[in-house]
C-alpha positions as CSV (number, residue, x, y, z in Angstrom):
1,X,-28.0,-20.6,38.5
2,X,-31.0,-19.4,36.8
3,X,-30.6,-18.3,33.2
4,X,-32.0,-14.8,32.7
5,X,-32.7,-13.3,29.3
6,X,-30.1,-10.7,28.4
7,X,-31.4,-7.3,29.3
8,X,-32.9,-5.9,26.0
9,X,-33.2,-2.2,26.7
10,X,-30.1,-0.1,26.6
11,X,-29.9,1.4,30.0
12,X,-28.8,5.0,30.4
13,X,-26.1,4.7,32.9
14,X,-27.1,7.7,35.0
15,X,-29.9,7.3,37.6
16,X,-29.7,10.7,39.2
17,X,-27.3,13.3,40.6
18,X,-27.5,14.8,44.1
19,X,-26.0,18.3,44.5
20,X,-27.4,18.9,48.0
21,X,-26.2,16.1,50.3
22,X,-22.9,17.0,52.0
23,X,-21.3,13.9,53.6
24,X,-18.5,14.9,56.1
25,X,-15.8,13.8,53.6
26,X,-17.2,16.3,51.0
27,X,-17.3,19.1,53.6
28,X,-13.6,18.5,54.4
29,X,-12.7,18.5,50.7
30,X,-14.5,21.8,50.2
31,X,-12.8,23.3,53.3
32,X,-9.4,22.2,52.0
33,X,-10.1,23.8,48.6
34,X,-11.4,27.0,50.2
35,X,-8.3,27.2,52.3
36,X,-6.2,27.1,49.2
37,X,-7.9,30.2,47.9
38,X,-6.9,32.7,50.5
39,X,-7.3,36.3,49.3
40,X,-10.6,35.5,47.6
41,X,-13.3,37.1,49.7
42,X,-15.7,34.3,48.5
43,X,-13.9,31.1,47.6
44,X,-14.8,29.8,44.2
45,X,-15.7,26.2,44.7
46,X,-16.3,23.7,41.9
47,X,-19.2,21.6,43.1
48,X,-19.4,17.9,42.1
49,X,-22.6,16.0,42.8
50,X,-22.9,12.5,44.1
51,X,-23.9,10.6,41.0
52,X,-25.9,7.4,41.0
53,X,-25.6,5.1,38.1
54,X,-26.0,1.4,37.2
55,X,-23.0,-0.9,37.6
56,X,-20.6,-0.7,34.7
57,X,-17.5,-2.8,34.0
58,X,-15.2,0.2,34.8
59,X,-16.6,0.3,38.4
60,X,-15.9,-3.4,39.2
61,X,-12.5,-3.1,40.8
62,X,-13.5,-0.3,43.1
63,X,-16.9,-1.9,43.9
64,X,-15.3,-5.3,44.7
65,X,-12.7,-3.6,46.9
66,X,-15.4,-1.7,48.8
67,X,-17.4,-4.8,49.4
68,X,-14.4,-6.9,50.5
69,X,-13.3,-4.2,52.9
70,X,-16.8,-3.8,54.3
71,X,-17.8,-7.5,54.5
72,X,-15.5,-10.4,53.7
73,X,-12.6,-11.3,51.3
74,X,-13.4,-12.9,47.9
75,X,-16.6,-11.0,47.0
76,X,-16.9,-10.5,43.3
77,X,-20.1,-9.0,41.8
78,X,-19.1,-9.2,38.1
79,X,-22.0,-11.6,37.4
80,X,-24.5,-8.7,38.3
81,X,-23.4,-7.0,35.0
82,X,-26.0,-9.4,33.5
83,X,-28.8,-7.5,35.2
84,X,-27.5,-4.0,35.7
85,X,-31.0,-2.6,36.2
86,X,-30.9,-4.2,39.7
87,X,-27.6,-2.4,40.7
88,X,-26.9,1.1,41.9
89,X,-23.5,2.7,42.3
90,X,-22.9,6.0,44.2
91,X,-19.9,8.0,42.8
92,X,-18.1,11.1,43.8
93,X,-16.4,12.1,40.5
94,X,-14.9,8.7,39.6
95,X,-14.6,7.3,43.1
96,X,-17.1,4.6,44.1
97,X,-18.4,5.7,47.5
98,X,-21.4,3.3,47.8
99,X,-23.1,0.4,46.0
100,X,-26.2,-1.8,46.3
101,X,-27.2,-5.0,44.5
102,X,-30.5,-6.9,44.3
103,X,-31.3,-10.1,42.5
104,X,-34.2,-10.0,39.9
105,X,-36.2,-11.9,42.5
106,X,-35.9,-9.0,45.0
107,X,-33.2,-10.3,47.4
108,X,-30.8,-7.6,48.4
109,X,-27.3,-9.1,48.1
110,X,-25.3,-6.1,49.4
111,X,-25.7,-2.5,50.3
112,X,-22.8,-0.5,51.5
113,X,-21.5,3.1,51.8
114,X,-17.8,3.9,52.4
115,X,-17.3,4.9,56.1
116,X,-16.1,8.4,55.1
117,X,-19.3,9.0,53.2
118,X,-22.0,7.7,55.7
119,X,-24.7,9.8,57.2
120,X,-25.7,11.7,54.1
121,X,-28.6,9.5,52.9
122,X,-26.7,7.6,50.3
123,X,-27.7,4.2,51.6
124,X,-31.3,5.4,52.0
125,X,-31.4,6.6,48.4
126,X,-29.9,3.3,47.0
127,X,-32.3,1.2,49.1
128,X,-35.3,3.4,48.0
129,X,-34.3,3.0,44.4
130,X,-34.1,-0.8,44.7
131,X,-37.4,-1.1,46.5
132,X,-39.0,1.0,43.8
133,X,-37.9,-1.2,40.9
134,X,-38.7,-4.5,42.7
135,X,-41.8,-6.2,41.4
136,X,-42.0,-8.7,44.2
137,X,-41.4,-8.5,48.0
138,X,-37.9,-7.3,48.9
139,X,-35.9,-9.5,51.2
140,X,-32.5,-9.4,52.8
141,X,-30.3,-10.8,55.6
142,X,-28.6,-8.4,58.0
143,X,-26.2,-9.1,60.8
144,X,-28.0,-9.1,64.1
145,X,-25.8,-6.2,65.5
146,X,-25.8,-4.1,62.3
147,X,-27.0,-0.5,62.6
148,X,-28.6,-0.8,59.1
149,X,-31.5,-2.7,60.9
150,X,-32.9,0.8,61.8
151,X,-32.8,1.9,58.2
152,X,-34.5,-1.3,57.0
153,X,-37.2,-0.9,59.7
154,X,-37.8,2.8,58.7
155,X,-38.4,1.5,55.2
156,X,-41.0,-0.9,56.5
157,X,-39.0,-4.1,56.4
158,X,-40.3,-6.6,59.0
159,X,-38.3,-9.3,60.9
160,X,-39.3,-12.8,59.8
161,X,-36.6,-15.0,61.1
162,X,-33.5,-15.0,63.4
163,X,-30.8,-17.3,62.0
164,X,-28.0,-18.5,64.2
165,X,-24.5,-18.7,62.5
166,X,-25.7,-17.4,59.2
167,X,-22.4,-15.6,58.5
168,X,-20.2,-18.4,59.9
169,X,-19.2,-19.5,56.4
170,X,-18.2,-15.9,55.5
171,X,-16.5,-14.3,58.5
172,X,-13.4,-15.5,60.3
173,X,-14.2,-16.8,63.8
174,X,-12.2,-13.9,65.4
175,X,-14.8,-12.7,67.8
176,X,-15.1,-9.4,65.9
177,X,-18.1,-10.3,63.8
178,X,-21.7,-11.2,64.8
179,X,-22.5,-14.5,63.0
180,X,-26.2,-14.3,63.5
181,X,-28.6,-12.7,61.1
182,X,-32.1,-11.4,60.8
183,X,-34.1,-12.3,57.7
184,X,-36.3,-9.3,56.8
185,X,-39.0,-8.7,54.3
186,X,-40.6,-5.6,52.7
187,X,-44.1,-6.6,51.5
188,X,-45.0,-5.0,48.1
């Protein structure tokens, strides 16, 4: 592959914290806590934000597991530690609930949110972050039947190509996966 210069600037690991989004998983956790505090007129809830940070080595095992569960076996993103500024990890406390990766050339490798945490704008924030730091056009492949298409179109990504059997070398031929992909571009 391409040799990239080691990233010189020491990145602060924290990108931002979100105290307002309430994914359904978080609502359930809060209800469970509140239920445990019967007798309190107003339950005292400790609120934890959704934290966004760059990929760190300590996240790798959880991140790889999330990607493998969401896409296909054998994914390993440890090489992206070489350019952490193109990564974003969503955490609830110490649990990885989402992640997104882009190459320095602006190609989005993966973007995923754990099923329990979807619908709260986590993918949107991660995608927004990556599109903001990209200096070139941003491109990606997406499975032809993936709901994420809608998100990409809302961000201004345009369809450039329909590719038959793009995912054939990744997914088992079990009839559960769409093998065809759209190649999409966001012009900068």
